[in-house]
mmCIF entry with sequence, helices, sheets and N, C-alpha, C, O atoms, coordinates in Angstrom:
data_MODEL
# 
_entry.id   MODEL 
# 
_entity.id                         1 
_entity.type                       polymer 
_entity.pdbx_number_of_molecules   1 
# 
_entity_poly.entity_id                      1 
_entity_poly.type                           'polypeptide(L)' 
_entity_poly.nstd_linkage                   no 
_entity_poly.nstd_monomer                   no 
_entity_poly.pdbx_seq_one_letter_code       MGAPGKDAFLLPVTASLLLYTIIRSVSLTFKQGGIYWRGTFYSLSELKKRRQ 
_entity_poly.pdbx_seq_one_letter_code_can   MGAPGKDAFLLPVTASLLLYTIIRSVSLTFKQGGIYWRGTFYSLSELKKRRQ 
_entity_poly.pdbx_strand_id                 A 
# 
loop_
_entity_poly_seq.entity_id 
_entity_poly_seq.num 
_entity_poly_seq.mon_id 
_entity_poly_seq.hetero 
1 1  MET n 
1 2  GLY n 
1 3  ALA n 
1 4  PRO n 
1 5  GLY n 
1 6  LYS n 
1 7  ASP n 
1 8  ALA n 
1 9  PHE n 
1 10 LEU n 
1 11 LEU n 
1 12 PRO n 
1 13 VAL n 
1 14 THR n 
1 15 ALA n 
1 16 SER n 
1 17 LEU n 
1 18 LEU n 
1 19 LEU n 
1 20 TYR n 
1 21 THR n 
1 22 ILE n 
1 23 ILE n 
1 24 ARG n 
1 25 SER n 
1 26 VAL n 
1 27 SER n 
1 28 LEU n 
1 29 THR n 
1 30 PHE n 
1 31 LYS n 
1 32 GLN n 
1 33 GLY n 
1 34 GLY n 
1 35 ILE n 
1 36 TYR n 
1 37 TRP n 
1 38 ARG n 
1 39 GLY n 
1 40 THR n 
1 41 PHE n 
1 42 TYR n 
1 43 SER n 
1 44 LEU n 
1 45 SER n 
1 46 GLU n 
1 47 LEU n 
1 48 LYS n 
1 49 LYS n 
1 50 ARG n 
1 51 ARG n 
1 52 GLN n 
# 
_struct_asym.id          A 
_struct_asym.entity_id   1 
# 
loop_
_struct_conf.conf_type_id 
_struct_conf.id 
_struct_conf.pdbx_PDB_helix_id 
_struct_conf.beg_label_comp_id 
_struct_conf.beg_label_asym_id 
_struct_conf.beg_label_seq_id 
_struct_conf.pdbx_beg_PDB_ins_code 
_struct_conf.end_label_comp_id 
_struct_conf.end_label_asym_id 
_struct_conf.end_label_seq_id 
_struct_conf.pdbx_end_PDB_ins_code 
_struct_conf.beg_auth_comp_id 
_struct_conf.beg_auth_asym_id 
_struct_conf.beg_auth_seq_id 
_struct_conf.end_auth_comp_id 
_struct_conf.end_auth_asym_id 
_struct_conf.end_auth_seq_id 
_struct_conf.pdbx_PDB_helix_class 
_struct_conf.details 
_struct_conf.pdbx_PDB_helix_length 
HELX_P HELX_P1 AA1 GLY A 5  ? GLN A 32 ? GLY A 5  GLN A 32 1 ? 28 
HELX_P HELX_P2 AA2 LEU A 44 ? ARG A 51 ? LEU A 44 ARG A 51 1 ? 8  
# 
_struct_conf_type.id          HELX_P 
_struct_conf_type.criteria    ? 
_struct_conf_type.reference   ? 
# 
_struct_sheet.id               AA1 
_struct_sheet.type             ? 
_struct_sheet.number_strands   2 
_struct_sheet.details          ? 
# 
_struct_sheet_order.sheet_id     AA1 
_struct_sheet_order.range_id_1   1 
_struct_sheet_order.range_id_2   2 
_struct_sheet_order.offset       ? 
_struct_sheet_order.sense        anti-parallel 
# 
loop_
_struct_sheet_range.sheet_id 
_struct_sheet_range.id 
_struct_sheet_range.beg_label_comp_id 
_struct_sheet_range.beg_label_asym_id 
_struct_sheet_range.beg_label_seq_id 
_struct_sheet_range.pdbx_beg_PDB_ins_code 
_struct_sheet_range.end_label_comp_id 
_struct_sheet_range.end_label_asym_id 
_struct_sheet_range.end_label_seq_id 
_struct_sheet_range.pdbx_end_PDB_ins_code 
_struct_sheet_range.beg_auth_comp_id 
_struct_sheet_range.beg_auth_asym_id 
_struct_sheet_range.beg_auth_seq_id 
_struct_sheet_range.end_auth_comp_id 
_struct_sheet_range.end_auth_asym_id 
_struct_sheet_range.end_auth_seq_id 
AA1 1 GLY A 34 ? TRP A 37 ? GLY A 34 TRP A 37 
AA1 2 THR A 40 ? SER A 43 ? THR A 40 SER A 43 
# 
loop_
_atom_site.group_PDB 
_atom_site.id 
_atom_site.type_symbol 
_atom_site.label_atom_id 
_atom_site.label_alt_id 
_atom_site.label_comp_id 
_atom_site.label_asym_id 
_atom_site.label_entity_id 
_atom_site.label_seq_id 
_atom_site.pdbx_PDB_ins_code 
_atom_site.Cartn_x 
_atom_site.Cartn_y 
_atom_site.Cartn_z 
_atom_site.occupancy 
_atom_site.B_iso_or_equiv 
_atom_site.pdbx_formal_charge 
_atom_site.auth_seq_id 
_atom_site.auth_comp_id 
_atom_site.auth_asym_id 
_atom_site.auth_atom_id 
_atom_site.pdbx_PDB_model_num 
ATOM 1   N N  . MET A 1 1  ? 141.327 -5.993  -14.715 1.00 0.00 ? 1  MET A N  1 
ATOM 2   C CA . MET A 1 1  ? 142.649 -5.690  -14.199 1.00 0.00 ? 1  MET A CA 1 
ATOM 3   C C  . MET A 1 1  ? 143.490 -5.007  -15.264 1.00 0.00 ? 1  MET A C  1 
ATOM 4   O O  . MET A 1 1  ? 144.567 -4.496  -14.957 1.00 0.00 ? 1  MET A O  1 
ATOM 5   N N  . GLY A 1 2  ? 143.040 -4.986  -16.475 1.00 0.00 ? 2  GLY A N  1 
ATOM 6   C CA . GLY A 1 2  ? 143.728 -4.245  -17.515 1.00 0.00 ? 2  GLY A CA 1 
ATOM 7   C C  . GLY A 1 2  ? 144.925 -4.949  -18.124 1.00 0.00 ? 2  GLY A C  1 
ATOM 8   O O  . GLY A 1 2  ? 145.652 -4.330  -18.901 1.00 0.00 ? 2  GLY A O  1 
ATOM 9   N N  . ALA A 1 3  ? 145.165 -6.220  -17.808 1.00 0.00 ? 3  ALA A N  1 
ATOM 10  C CA . ALA A 1 3  ? 146.307 -6.938  -18.369 1.00 0.00 ? 3  ALA A CA 1 
ATOM 11  C C  . ALA A 1 3  ? 145.953 -7.470  -19.756 1.00 0.00 ? 3  ALA A C  1 
ATOM 12  O O  . ALA A 1 3  ? 144.838 -7.941  -19.976 1.00 0.00 ? 3  ALA A O  1 
ATOM 13  N N  . PRO A 1 4  ? 146.897 -7.394  -20.685 1.00 0.00 ? 4  PRO A N  1 
ATOM 14  C CA . PRO A 1 4  ? 146.635 -7.957  -22.015 1.00 0.00 ? 4  PRO A CA 1 
ATOM 15  C C  . PRO A 1 4  ? 146.394 -9.464  -21.948 1.00 0.00 ? 4  PRO A C  1 
ATOM 16  O O  . PRO A 1 4  ? 146.835 -10.124 -21.007 1.00 0.00 ? 4  PRO A O  1 
ATOM 17  N N  . GLY A 1 5  ? 145.700 -10.002 -22.936 1.00 0.00 ? 5  GLY A N  1 
ATOM 18  C CA . GLY A 1 5  ? 145.357 -11.415 -22.958 1.00 0.00 ? 5  GLY A CA 1 
ATOM 19  C C  . GLY A 1 5  ? 146.553 -12.338 -22.938 1.00 0.00 ? 5  GLY A C  1 
ATOM 20  O O  . GLY A 1 5  ? 146.502 -13.403 -22.323 1.00 0.00 ? 5  GLY A O  1 
ATOM 21  N N  . LYS A 1 6  ? 147.644 -11.944 -23.609 1.00 0.00 ? 6  LYS A N  1 
ATOM 22  C CA . LYS A 1 6  ? 148.811 -12.836 -23.644 1.00 0.00 ? 6  LYS A CA 1 
ATOM 23  C C  . LYS A 1 6  ? 149.449 -12.996 -22.267 1.00 0.00 ? 6  LYS A C  1 
ATOM 24  O O  . LYS A 1 6  ? 150.014 -14.047 -21.966 1.00 0.00 ? 6  LYS A O  1 
ATOM 25  N N  . ASP A 1 7  ? 149.362 -11.958 -21.425 1.00 0.00 ? 7  ASP A N  1 
ATOM 26  C CA . ASP A 1 7  ? 149.888 -12.088 -20.064 1.00 0.00 ? 7  ASP A CA 1 
ATOM 27  C C  . ASP A 1 7  ? 149.094 -13.122 -19.270 1.00 0.00 ? 7  ASP A C  1 
ATOM 28  O O  . ASP A 1 7  ? 149.667 -13.903 -18.511 1.00 0.00 ? 7  ASP A O  1 
ATOM 29  N N  . ALA A 1 8  ? 147.794 -13.123 -19.445 1.00 0.00 ? 8  ALA A N  1 
ATOM 30  C CA . ALA A 1 8  ? 146.952 -14.093 -18.749 1.00 0.00 ? 8  ALA A CA 1 
ATOM 31  C C  . ALA A 1 8  ? 147.245 -15.503 -19.239 1.00 0.00 ? 8  ALA A C  1 
ATOM 32  O O  . ALA A 1 8  ? 147.134 -16.455 -18.467 1.00 0.00 ? 8  ALA A O  1 
ATOM 33  N N  . PHE A 1 9  ? 147.613 -15.655 -20.489 1.00 0.00 ? 9  PHE A N  1 
ATOM 34  C CA . PHE A 1 9  ? 147.944 -16.965 -21.042 1.00 0.00 ? 9  PHE A CA 1 
ATOM 35  C C  . PHE A 1 9  ? 149.324 -17.427 -20.590 1.00 0.00 ? 9  PHE A C  1 
ATOM 36  O O  . PHE A 1 9  ? 149.520 -18.611 -20.318 1.00 0.00 ? 9  PHE A O  1 
ATOM 37  N N  . LEU A 1 10 ? 150.277 -16.509 -20.508 1.00 0.00 ? 10 LEU A N  1 
ATOM 38  C CA . LEU A 1 10 ? 151.654 -16.887 -20.194 1.00 0.00 ? 10 LEU A CA 1 
ATOM 39  C C  . LEU A 1 10 ? 151.889 -17.219 -18.721 1.00 0.00 ? 10 LEU A C  1 
ATOM 40  O O  . LEU A 1 10 ? 152.845 -17.927 -18.403 1.00 0.00 ? 10 LEU A O  1 
ATOM 41  N N  . LEU A 1 11 ? 151.058 -16.736 -17.834 1.00 0.00 ? 11 LEU A N  1 
ATOM 42  C CA . LEU A 1 11 ? 151.253 -17.026 -16.411 1.00 0.00 ? 11 LEU A CA 1 
ATOM 43  C C  . LEU A 1 11 ? 151.193 -18.524 -16.118 1.00 0.00 ? 11 LEU A C  1 
ATOM 44  O O  . LEU A 1 11 ? 152.103 -19.027 -15.459 1.00 0.00 ? 11 LEU A O  1 
ATOM 45  N N  . PRO A 1 12 ? 150.190 -19.259 -16.560 1.00 0.00 ? 12 PRO A N  1 
ATOM 46  C CA . PRO A 1 12 ? 150.188 -20.705 -16.290 1.00 0.00 ? 12 PRO A CA 1 
ATOM 47  C C  . PRO A 1 12 ? 151.337 -21.443 -16.980 1.00 0.00 ? 12 PRO A C  1 
ATOM 48  O O  . PRO A 1 12 ? 151.870 -22.414 -16.442 1.00 0.00 ? 12 PRO A O  1 
ATOM 49  N N  . VAL A 1 13 ? 151.713 -20.979 -18.165 1.00 0.00 ? 13 VAL A N  1 
ATOM 50  C CA . VAL A 1 13 ? 152.827 -21.608 -18.874 1.00 0.00 ? 13 VAL A CA 1 
ATOM 51  C C  . VAL A 1 13 ? 154.114 -21.419 -18.089 1.00 0.00 ? 13 VAL A C  1 
ATOM 52  O O  . VAL A 1 13 ? 154.881 -22.365 -17.911 1.00 0.00 ? 13 VAL A O  1 
ATOM 53  N N  . THR A 1 14 ? 154.354 -20.208 -17.621 1.00 0.00 ? 14 THR A N  1 
ATOM 54  C CA . THR A 1 14 ? 155.552 -19.906 -16.848 1.00 0.00 ? 14 THR A CA 1 
ATOM 55  C C  . THR A 1 14 ? 155.562 -20.672 -15.524 1.00 0.00 ? 14 THR A C  1 
ATOM 56  O O  . THR A 1 14 ? 156.595 -21.214 -15.131 1.00 0.00 ? 14 THR A O  1 
ATOM 57  N N  . ALA A 1 15 ? 154.438 -20.718 -14.847 1.00 0.00 ? 15 ALA A N  1 
ATOM 58  C CA . ALA A 1 15 ? 154.349 -21.449 -13.584 1.00 0.00 ? 15 ALA A CA 1 
ATOM 59  C C  . ALA A 1 15 ? 154.603 -22.938 -13.805 1.00 0.00 ? 15 ALA A C  1 
ATOM 60  O O  . ALA A 1 15 ? 155.258 -23.585 -12.987 1.00 0.00 ? 15 ALA A O  1 
ATOM 61  N N  . SER A 1 16 ? 154.092 -23.477 -14.897 1.00 0.00 ? 16 SER A N  1 
ATOM 62  C CA . SER A 1 16 ? 154.311 -24.894 -15.213 1.00 0.00 ? 16 SER A CA 1 
ATOM 63  C C  . SER A 1 16 ? 155.785 -25.176 -15.481 1.00 0.00 ? 16 SER A C  1 
ATOM 64  O O  . SER A 1 16 ? 156.308 -26.196 -15.031 1.00 0.00 ? 16 SER A O  1 
ATOM 65  N N  . LEU A 1 17 ? 156.450 -24.301 -16.195 1.00 0.00 ? 17 LEU A N  1 
ATOM 66  C CA . LEU A 1 17 ? 157.884 -24.483 -16.459 1.00 0.00 ? 17 LEU A CA 1 
ATOM 67  C C  . LEU A 1 17 ? 158.706 -24.413 -15.177 1.00 0.00 ? 17 LEU A C  1 
ATOM 68  O O  . LEU A 1 17 ? 159.659 -25.174 -15.006 1.00 0.00 ? 17 LEU A O  1 
ATOM 69  N N  . LEU A 1 18 ? 158.344 -23.513 -14.287 1.00 0.00 ? 18 LEU A N  1 
ATOM 70  C CA . LEU A 1 18 ? 159.050 -23.410 -13.013 1.00 0.00 ? 18 LEU A CA 1 
ATOM 71  C C  . LEU A 1 18 ? 158.852 -24.681 -12.181 1.00 0.00 ? 18 LEU A C  1 
ATOM 72  O O  . LEU A 1 18 ? 159.804 -25.202 -11.600 1.00 0.00 ? 18 LEU A O  1 
ATOM 73  N N  . LEU A 1 19 ? 157.635 -25.165 -12.128 1.00 0.00 ? 19 LEU A N  1 
ATOM 74  C CA . LEU A 1 19 ? 157.346 -26.389 -11.393 1.00 0.00 ? 19 LEU A CA 1 
ATOM 75  C C  . LEU A 1 19 ? 158.091 -27.580 -11.979 1.00 0.00 ? 19 LEU A C  1 
ATOM 76  O O  . LEU A 1 19 ? 158.624 -28.401 -11.232 1.00 0.00 ? 19 LEU A O  1 
ATOM 77  N N  . TYR A 1 20 ? 158.135 -27.685 -13.296 1.00 0.00 ? 20 TYR A N  1 
ATOM 78  C CA . TYR A 1 20 ? 158.887 -28.755 -13.966 1.00 0.00 ? 20 TYR A CA 1 
ATOM 79  C C  . TYR A 1 20 ? 160.368 -28.687 -13.594 1.00 0.00 ? 20 TYR A C  1 
ATOM 80  O O  . TYR A 1 20 ? 160.986 -29.713 -13.308 1.00 0.00 ? 20 TYR A O  1 
ATOM 81  N N  . THR A 1 21 ? 160.932 -27.484 -13.600 1.00 0.00 ? 21 THR A N  1 
ATOM 82  C CA . THR A 1 21 ? 162.347 -27.309 -13.279 1.00 0.00 ? 21 THR A CA 1 
ATOM 83  C C  . THR A 1 21 ? 162.649 -27.753 -11.854 1.00 0.00 ? 21 THR A C  1 
ATOM 84  O O  . THR A 1 21 ? 163.657 -28.416 -11.612 1.00 0.00 ? 21 THR A O  1 
ATOM 85  N N  . ILE A 1 22 ? 161.796 -27.397 -10.923 1.00 0.00 ? 22 ILE A N  1 
ATOM 86  C CA . ILE A 1 22 ? 162.006 -27.775 -9.525  1.00 0.00 ? 22 ILE A CA 1 
ATOM 87  C C  . ILE A 1 22 ? 161.908 -29.288 -9.353  1.00 0.00 ? 22 ILE A C  1 
ATOM 88  O O  . ILE A 1 22 ? 162.759 -29.892 -8.699  1.00 0.00 ? 22 ILE A O  1 
ATOM 89  N N  . ILE A 1 23 ? 160.879 -29.904 -9.932  1.00 0.00 ? 23 ILE A N  1 
ATOM 90  C CA . ILE A 1 23 ? 160.699 -31.354 -9.815  1.00 0.00 ? 23 ILE A CA 1 
ATOM 91  C C  . ILE A 1 23 ? 161.868 -32.097 -10.451 1.00 0.00 ? 23 ILE A C  1 
ATOM 92  O O  . ILE A 1 23 ? 162.349 -33.086 -9.897  1.00 0.00 ? 23 ILE A O  1 
ATOM 93  N N  . ARG A 1 24 ? 162.325 -31.632 -11.602 1.00 0.00 ? 24 ARG A N  1 
ATOM 94  C CA . ARG A 1 24 ? 163.454 -32.278 -12.281 1.00 0.00 ? 24 ARG A CA 1 
ATOM 95  C C  . ARG A 1 24 ? 164.729 -32.167 -11.454 1.00 0.00 ? 24 ARG A C  1 
ATOM 96  O O  . ARG A 1 24 ? 165.488 -33.131 -11.353 1.00 0.00 ? 24 ARG A O  1 
ATOM 97  N N  . SER A 1 25 ? 164.967 -31.011 -10.867 1.00 0.00 ? 25 SER A N  1 
ATOM 98  C CA . SER A 1 25 ? 166.160 -30.808 -10.042 1.00 0.00 ? 25 SER A CA 1 
ATOM 99  C C  . SER A 1 25 ? 166.163 -31.729 -8.831  1.00 0.00 ? 25 SER A C  1 
ATOM 100 O O  . SER A 1 25 ? 167.184 -32.339 -8.510  1.00 0.00 ? 25 SER A O  1 
ATOM 101 N N  . VAL A 1 26 ? 165.031 -31.829 -8.166  1.00 0.00 ? 26 VAL A N  1 
ATOM 102 C CA . VAL A 1 26 ? 164.929 -32.690 -6.985  1.00 0.00 ? 26 VAL A CA 1 
ATOM 103 C C  . VAL A 1 26 ? 165.125 -34.154 -7.375  1.00 0.00 ? 26 VAL A C  1 
ATOM 104 O O  . VAL A 1 26 ? 165.849 -34.888 -6.703  1.00 0.00 ? 26 VAL A O  1 
ATOM 105 N N  . SER A 1 27 ? 164.476 -34.577 -8.462  1.00 0.00 ? 27 SER A N  1 
ATOM 106 C CA . SER A 1 27 ? 164.593 -35.979 -8.858  1.00 0.00 ? 27 SER A CA 1 
ATOM 107 C C  . SER A 1 27 ? 166.017 -36.331 -9.294  1.00 0.00 ? 27 SER A C  1 
ATOM 108 O O  . SER A 1 27 ? 166.499 -37.418 -8.977  1.00 0.00 ? 27 SER A O  1 
ATOM 109 N N  . LEU A 1 28 ? 166.696 -35.442 -10.008 1.00 0.00 ? 28 LEU A N  1 
ATOM 110 C CA . LEU A 1 28 ? 168.090 -35.697 -10.394 1.00 0.00 ? 28 LEU A CA 1 
ATOM 111 C C  . LEU A 1 28 ? 169.009 -35.751 -9.182  1.00 0.00 ? 28 LEU A C  1 
ATOM 112 O O  . LEU A 1 28 ? 169.934 -36.562 -9.135  1.00 0.00 ? 28 LEU A O  1 
ATOM 113 N N  . THR A 1 29 ? 168.759 -34.895 -8.210  1.00 0.00 ? 29 THR A N  1 
ATOM 114 C CA . THR A 1 29 ? 169.584 -34.887 -6.998  1.00 0.00 ? 29 THR A CA 1 
ATOM 115 C C  . THR A 1 29 ? 169.465 -36.213 -6.264  1.00 0.00 ? 29 THR A C  1 
ATOM 116 O O  . THR A 1 29 ? 170.471 -36.772 -5.827  1.00 0.00 ? 29 THR A O  1 
ATOM 117 N N  . PHE A 1 30 ? 168.240 -36.722 -6.124  1.00 0.00 ? 30 PHE A N  1 
ATOM 118 C CA . PHE A 1 30 ? 168.058 -38.008 -5.445  1.00 0.00 ? 30 PHE A CA 1 
ATOM 119 C C  . PHE A 1 30 ? 168.599 -39.158 -6.280  1.00 0.00 ? 30 PHE A C  1 
ATOM 120 O O  . PHE A 1 30 ? 169.180 -40.094 -5.731  1.00 0.00 ? 30 PHE A O  1 
ATOM 121 N N  . LYS A 1 31 ? 168.424 -39.107 -7.583  1.00 0.00 ? 31 LYS A N  1 
ATOM 122 C CA . LYS A 1 31 ? 168.903 -40.173 -8.459  1.00 0.00 ? 31 LYS A CA 1 
ATOM 123 C C  . LYS A 1 31 ? 170.433 -40.271 -8.429  1.00 0.00 ? 31 LYS A C  1 
ATOM 124 O O  . LYS A 1 31 ? 170.986 -41.370 -8.395  1.00 0.00 ? 31 LYS A O  1 
ATOM 125 N N  . GLN A 1 32 ? 171.107 -39.130 -8.442  1.00 0.00 ? 32 GLN A N  1 
ATOM 126 C CA . GLN A 1 32 ? 172.571 -39.097 -8.433  1.00 0.00 ? 32 GLN A CA 1 
ATOM 127 C C  . GLN A 1 32 ? 173.139 -39.249 -7.029  1.00 0.00 ? 32 GLN A C  1 
ATOM 128 O O  . GLN A 1 32 ? 174.314 -39.578 -6.869  1.00 0.00 ? 32 GLN A O  1 
ATOM 129 N N  . GLY A 1 33 ? 172.328 -39.017 -6.025  1.00 0.00 ? 33 GLY A N  1 
ATOM 130 C CA . GLY A 1 33 ? 172.803 -39.106 -4.647  1.00 0.00 ? 33 GLY A CA 1 
ATOM 131 C C  . GLY A 1 33 ? 173.538 -37.864 -4.193  1.00 0.00 ? 33 GLY A C  1 
ATOM 132 O O  . GLY A 1 33 ? 174.266 -37.898 -3.201  1.00 0.00 ? 33 GLY A O  1 
ATOM 133 N N  . GLY A 1 34 ? 173.354 -36.769 -4.909  1.00 0.00 ? 34 GLY A N  1 
ATOM 134 C CA . GLY A 1 34 ? 174.006 -35.512 -4.556  1.00 0.00 ? 34 GLY A CA 1 
ATOM 135 C C  . GLY A 1 34 ? 173.908 -34.530 -5.702  1.00 0.00 ? 34 GLY A C  1 
ATOM 136 O O  . GLY A 1 34 ? 173.120 -34.708 -6.630  1.00 0.00 ? 34 GLY A O  1 
ATOM 137 N N  . ILE A 1 35 ? 174.734 -33.474 -5.621  1.00 0.00 ? 35 ILE A N  1 
ATOM 138 C CA . ILE A 1 35 ? 174.716 -32.454 -6.655  1.00 0.00 ? 35 ILE A CA 1 
ATOM 139 C C  . ILE A 1 35 ? 176.134 -32.173 -7.163  1.00 0.00 ? 35 ILE A C  1 
ATOM 140 O O  . ILE A 1 35 ? 177.118 -32.387 -6.455  1.00 0.00 ? 35 ILE A O  1 
ATOM 141 N N  . TYR A 1 36 ? 176.210 -31.701 -8.370  1.00 0.00 ? 36 TYR A N  1 
ATOM 142 C CA . TYR A 1 36 ? 177.460 -31.208 -8.941  1.00 0.00 ? 36 TYR A CA 1 
ATOM 143 C C  . TYR A 1 36 ? 177.424 -29.686 -8.893  1.00 0.00 ? 36 TYR A C  1 
ATOM 144 O O  . TYR A 1 36 ? 176.459 -29.066 -9.339  1.00 0.00 ? 36 TYR A O  1 
ATOM 145 N N  . TRP A 1 37 ? 178.478 -29.090 -8.350  1.00 0.00 ? 37 TRP A N  1 
ATOM 146 C CA . TRP A 1 37 ? 178.545 -27.645 -8.278  1.00 0.00 ? 37 TRP A CA 1 
ATOM 147 C C  . TRP A 1 37 ? 179.956 -27.220 -8.644  1.00 0.00 ? 37 TRP A C  1 
ATOM 148 O O  . TRP A 1 37 ? 180.912 -27.527 -7.933  1.00 0.00 ? 37 TRP A O  1 
ATOM 149 N N  . ARG A 1 38 ? 180.076 -26.517 -9.750  1.00 0.00 ? 38 ARG A N  1 
ATOM 150 C CA . ARG A 1 38 ? 181.354 -26.004 -10.243 1.00 0.00 ? 38 ARG A CA 1 
ATOM 151 C C  . ARG A 1 38 ? 182.402 -27.110 -10.378 1.00 0.00 ? 38 ARG A C  1 
ATOM 152 O O  . ARG A 1 38 ? 183.559 -26.947 -9.991  1.00 0.00 ? 38 ARG A O  1 
ATOM 153 N N  . GLY A 1 39 ? 181.965 -28.230 -10.932 1.00 0.00 ? 39 GLY A N  1 
ATOM 154 C CA . GLY A 1 39 ? 182.889 -29.317 -11.211 1.00 0.00 ? 39 GLY A CA 1 
ATOM 155 C C  . GLY A 1 39 ? 183.181 -30.245 -10.046 1.00 0.00 ? 39 GLY A C  1 
ATOM 156 O O  . GLY A 1 39 ? 183.993 -31.161 -10.179 1.00 0.00 ? 39 GLY A O  1 
ATOM 157 N N  . THR A 1 40 ? 182.539 -30.029 -8.912  1.00 0.00 ? 40 THR A N  1 
ATOM 158 C CA . THR A 1 40 ? 182.750 -30.868 -7.738  1.00 0.00 ? 40 THR A CA 1 
ATOM 159 C C  . THR A 1 40 ? 181.438 -31.539 -7.369  1.00 0.00 ? 40 THR A C  1 
ATOM 160 O O  . THR A 1 40 ? 180.377 -30.917 -7.417  1.00 0.00 ? 40 THR A O  1 
ATOM 161 N N  . PHE A 1 41 ? 181.516 -32.832 -6.994  1.00 0.00 ? 41 PHE A N  1 
ATOM 162 C CA . PHE A 1 41 ? 180.324 -33.552 -6.580  1.00 0.00 ? 41 PHE A CA 1 
ATOM 163 C C  . PHE A 1 41 ? 180.199 -33.506 -5.069  1.00 0.00 ? 41 PHE A C  1 
ATOM 164 O O  . PHE A 1 41 ? 181.156 -33.795 -4.351  1.00 0.00 ? 41 PHE A O  1 
ATOM 165 N N  . TYR A 1 42 ? 179.023 -33.142 -4.590  1.00 0.00 ? 42 TYR A N  1 
ATOM 166 C CA . TYR A 1 42 ? 178.729 -33.118 -3.163  1.00 0.00 ? 42 TYR A CA 1 
ATOM 167 C C  . TYR A 1 42 ? 177.619 -34.130 -2.894  1.00 0.00 ? 42 TYR A C  1 
ATOM 168 O O  . TYR A 1 42 ? 176.506 -33.984 -3.398  1.00 0.00 ? 42 TYR A O  1 
ATOM 169 N N  . SER A 1 43 ? 177.924 -35.154 -2.100  1.00 0.00 ? 43 SER A N  1 
ATOM 170 C CA . SER A 1 43 ? 176.923 -36.178 -1.796  1.00 0.00 ? 43 SER A CA 1 
ATOM 171 C C  . SER A 1 43 ? 175.892 -35.616 -0.820  1.00 0.00 ? 43 SER A C  1 
ATOM 172 O O  . SER A 1 43 ? 176.148 -34.646 -0.106  1.00 0.00 ? 43 SER A O  1 
ATOM 173 N N  . LEU A 1 44 ? 174.722 -36.251 -0.810  1.00 0.00 ? 44 LEU A N  1 
ATOM 174 C CA . LEU A 1 44 ? 173.673 -35.795 0.093   1.00 0.00 ? 44 LEU A CA 1 
ATOM 175 C C  . LEU A 1 44 ? 174.092 -35.929 1.556   1.00 0.00 ? 44 LEU A C  1 
ATOM 176 O O  . LEU A 1 44 ? 173.762 -35.077 2.381   1.00 0.00 ? 44 LEU A O  1 
ATOM 177 N N  . SER A 1 45 ? 174.818 -36.997 1.872   1.00 0.00 ? 45 SER A N  1 
ATOM 178 C CA . SER A 1 45 ? 175.260 -37.163 3.264   1.00 0.00 ? 45 SER A CA 1 
ATOM 179 C C  . SER A 1 45 ? 176.230 -36.057 3.668   1.00 0.00 ? 45 SER A C  1 
ATOM 180 O O  . SER A 1 45 ? 176.187 -35.570 4.798   1.00 0.00 ? 45 SER A O  1 
ATOM 181 N N  . GLU A 1 46 ? 177.102 -35.663 2.748   1.00 0.00 ? 46 GLU A N  1 
ATOM 182 C CA . GLU A 1 46 ? 178.030 -34.564 3.031   1.00 0.00 ? 46 GLU A CA 1 
ATOM 183 C C  . GLU A 1 46 ? 177.285 -33.246 3.210   1.00 0.00 ? 46 GLU A C  1 
ATOM 184 O O  . GLU A 1 46 ? 177.626 -32.451 4.085   1.00 0.00 ? 46 GLU A O  1 
ATOM 185 N N  . LEU A 1 47 ? 176.289 -33.021 2.398   1.00 0.00 ? 47 LEU A N  1 
ATOM 186 C CA . LEU A 1 47 ? 175.505 -31.790 2.501   1.00 0.00 ? 47 LEU A CA 1 
ATOM 187 C C  . LEU A 1 47 ? 174.723 -31.760 3.809   1.00 0.00 ? 47 LEU A C  1 
ATOM 188 O O  . LEU A 1 47 ? 174.574 -30.699 4.416   1.00 0.00 ? 47 LEU A O  1 
ATOM 189 N N  . LYS A 1 48 ? 174.225 -32.904 4.247   1.00 0.00 ? 48 LYS A N  1 
ATOM 190 C CA . LYS A 1 48 ? 173.483 -32.958 5.513   1.00 0.00 ? 48 LYS A CA 1 
ATOM 191 C C  . LYS A 1 48 ? 174.409 -32.698 6.695   1.00 0.00 ? 48 LYS A C  1 
ATOM 192 O O  . LYS A 1 48 ? 174.003 -32.063 7.669   1.00 0.00 ? 48 LYS A O  1 
ATOM 193 N N  . LYS A 1 49 ? 175.665 -33.186 6.621   1.00 0.00 ? 49 LYS A N  1 
ATOM 194 C CA . LYS A 1 49 ? 176.626 -32.942 7.699   1.00 0.00 ? 49 LYS A CA 1 
ATOM 195 C C  . LYS A 1 49 ? 176.937 -31.460 7.828   1.00 0.00 ? 49 LYS A C  1 
ATOM 196 O O  . LYS A 1 49 ? 177.018 -30.937 8.940   1.00 0.00 ? 49 LYS A O  1 
ATOM 197 N N  . ARG A 1 50 ? 177.111 -30.778 6.703   1.00 0.00 ? 50 ARG A N  1 
ATOM 198 C CA . ARG A 1 50 ? 177.438 -29.350 6.732   1.00 0.00 ? 50 ARG A CA 1 
ATOM 199 C C  . ARG A 1 50 ? 176.311 -28.505 7.274   1.00 0.00 ? 50 ARG A C  1 
ATOM 200 O O  . ARG A 1 50 ? 176.539 -27.411 7.791   1.00 0.00 ? 50 ARG A O  1 
ATOM 201 N N  . ARG A 1 51 ? 175.092 -29.005 7.158   1.00 0.00 ? 51 ARG A N  1 
ATOM 202 C CA . ARG A 1 51 ? 173.935 -28.245 7.604   1.00 0.00 ? 51 ARG A CA 1 
ATOM 203 C C  . ARG A 1 51 ? 173.868 -28.152 9.125   1.00 0.00 ? 51 ARG A C  1 
ATOM 204 O O  . ARG A 1 51 ? 173.324 -27.188 9.664   1.00 0.00 ? 51 ARG A O  1 
ATOM 205 N N  . GLN A 1 52 ? 174.410 -29.136 9.812   1.00 0.00 ? 52 GLN A N  1 
ATOM 206 C CA . GLN A 1 52 ? 174.316 -29.175 11.271  1.00 0.00 ? 52 GLN A CA 1 
ATOM 207 C C  . GLN A 1 52 ? 175.274 -28.245 11.935  1.00 0.00 ? 52 GLN A C  1 
ATOM 208 O O  . GLN A 1 52 ? 175.310 -28.169 13.164  1.00 0.00 ? 52 GLN A O  1 
# 
């Protein structure tokens, strides 16, 4: 495919970091019971109400 060796090495590293970020975000959201966005806390129940 003509890609340099470092690109082949960095793809799994990058994918692992992305997966870690997603898992951490989800776990923090459930642990806190919501999310903080621009200084305001939004509970999961409030977010579910807005979705409907």
